[in-house]
One Martini backbone bead per residue (centre of mass of N, CA, C, O) as a GRO file, in nm:
protein
   70
    1MET     BB    1  -1.321   2.250  -4.475
    2ALA     BB    2  -1.205   2.108  -4.188
    3THR     BB    3  -1.241   1.825  -4.001
    4LYS     BB    4  -1.256   1.684  -3.699
    5ASN     BB    5  -1.098   1.408  -3.560
    6THR     BB    6  -1.266   1.187  -3.318
    7ASN     BB    7  -1.117   0.894  -3.410
    8ASN     BB    8  -0.869   0.867  -3.198
    9LYS     BB    9  -0.693   0.564  -3.116
   10SER     BB   10  -0.393   0.642  -3.018
   11ALA     BB   11  -0.537   0.811  -2.781
   12PRO     BB   12  -0.608   0.752  -2.478
   13LYS     BB   13  -0.808   0.862  -2.226
   14ASN     BB   14  -0.708   0.624  -2.016
   15PRO     BB   15  -0.396   0.488  -1.932
   16LYS     BB   16  -0.476   0.288  -1.684
   17TYR     BB   17  -0.605   0.117  -1.889
   18ASN     BB   18  -0.656  -0.178  -2.057
   19ARG     BB   19  -0.678  -0.180  -2.414
   20GLN     BB   20  -0.623  -0.502  -2.485
   21ALA     BB   21  -0.890  -0.592  -2.403
   22HIS     BB   22  -1.166  -0.820  -2.479
   23ASN     BB   23  -1.286  -0.787  -2.193
   24PRO     BB   24  -1.443  -0.606  -1.949
   25THR     BB   25  -1.309  -0.776  -1.708
   26ASP     BB   26  -1.003  -0.709  -1.812
   27MET     BB   27  -1.045  -0.412  -1.722
   28VAL     BB   28  -0.789  -0.313  -1.524
   29LEU     BB   29  -0.679  -0.132  -1.271
   30LYS     BB   30  -0.357   0.006  -1.255
   31LYS     BB   31  -0.173   0.001  -0.970
   32PRO     BB   32   0.063   0.121  -0.799
   33TYR     BB   33   0.305   0.063  -0.591
   34LYS     BB   34   0.274   0.054  -0.229
   35ASN     BB   35   0.406   0.113   0.055
   36PRO     BB   36   0.293   0.008   0.362
   37THR     BB   37   0.439   0.249   0.531
   38GLU     BB   38   0.251   0.476   0.364
   39THR     BB   39   0.017   0.378   0.519
   40TRP     BB   40  -0.197   0.378   0.782
   41TRP     BB   41  -0.193   0.067   0.847
   42GLY     BB   42   0.117   0.034   0.840
   43LYS     BB   43   0.185   0.232   1.070
   44ILE     BB   44   0.028   0.085   1.292
   45ILE     BB   45   0.181  -0.184   1.281
   46VAL     BB   46   0.464  -0.075   1.336
   47TRP     BB   47   0.403   0.063   1.612
   48LEU     BB   48   0.302  -0.192   1.756
   49LEU     BB   49   0.566  -0.348   1.730
   50VAL     BB   50   0.751  -0.149   1.872
   51PHE     BB   51   0.595  -0.126   2.144
   52GLY     BB   52   0.595  -0.431   2.203
   53MET     BB   53   0.903  -0.476   2.216
   54VAL     BB   54   0.977  -0.256   2.420
   55GLY     BB   55   0.775  -0.347   2.639
   56GLY     BB   56   0.895  -0.633   2.676
   57VAL     BB   57   1.172  -0.545   2.775
   58ILE     BB   58   1.082  -0.372   3.014
   59LEU     BB   59   0.909  -0.587   3.159
   60SER     BB   60   1.135  -0.798   3.195
   61PHE     BB   61   1.321  -0.615   3.362
   62ILE     BB   62   1.125  -0.561   3.596
   63LEU     BB   63   1.071  -0.860   3.672
   64SER     BB   64   1.370  -0.928   3.733
   65ILE     BB   65   1.397  -0.728   3.968
   66ILE     BB   66   1.165  -0.830   4.149
   67ASN     BB   67   1.282  -1.148   4.136
   68ASN     BB   68   1.602  -1.143   4.158
   69ASN     BB   69   1.739  -1.198   3.841
   70ALA     BB   70   1.956  -0.952   3.776
   0.00000   0.00000   0.00000
C-alpha cells in the first residue's frame, strides 16, 4: 500500500505570496496593478475634475456676458 506524500514543496498553497522570502515580514502579498479610474475613489476624482472644468468654463462665460466682456 502506497502512502500519499503530503510534503510536496513544489506546489505552493497560495501562489500570491513570495515563497522565496527568508523573513516572515518579507512575505508580502503581491497585488496586481489596478488602474485608478477603475476604483470608486478614482472615478470620484475624475468626475470632480470634469465637472469642475466644465463648470469653470460655463461660469466664466456667464460672467463675461453679465459684465459685457463677451
